[in-house]
N, C-alpha and C positions, 0 to 999 in steps of 0.2 A: 522236476523238483525231487529232492531226496532229503532224508534225515541220516545223520551219522549216529549210530548207537554202539554200545559195547556188548559183546557177546557175554552171556551169563556164564558160560562154561570156560572158555579159553581166555577171556578178557581182551580179545583183539577188537579193534574198531572196524565196523563194516557199514555199508550204506544200505538203507532201505529205499527202494525206488517206488514212485507212484504207480499204483496198479497192483502191487504185491499185497498179499493178505496181511503180512506183518506190518506193512506201512499203514494199512487201515487200522490195525489194532493199536499201533503206536499213536496215531493221530487221535483216536478215540480214547486212548489210555485204558483199553480193556485188559491189556496184559502188560506186565512189567518184566517178563522173562523173554528175552530175545536171543536166538541162537544163529550163528553164521551157518552157511551151507555145509561146511565140513562137520561141524558139531551136530547139526540136524541129521546128517547121514549116519554118523557114528551112533547116535541115540537110537535111530530107527533100526539100524543093523543089530545093535545089542538087544533091543526089544524082540525082534524076530528070532534071534538066536535063543533067547531065554524062553520064548513061547514054545519052540520046537524041542528044547531040551527037556521040558516037562512032559512030553509025550513020547 
């Protein structure tokens, strides 16, 4: 089973499959912000870059 959701960042539609953390959050409506794998990677990379830039 899966849900189709829209990425908050790039607005592309992607699927959340059963067993994923985002699937659980979507099902329980704990979060309304969902990101595709590409956007999650970009956000994580930018956060790491900014962290090391400050030191």
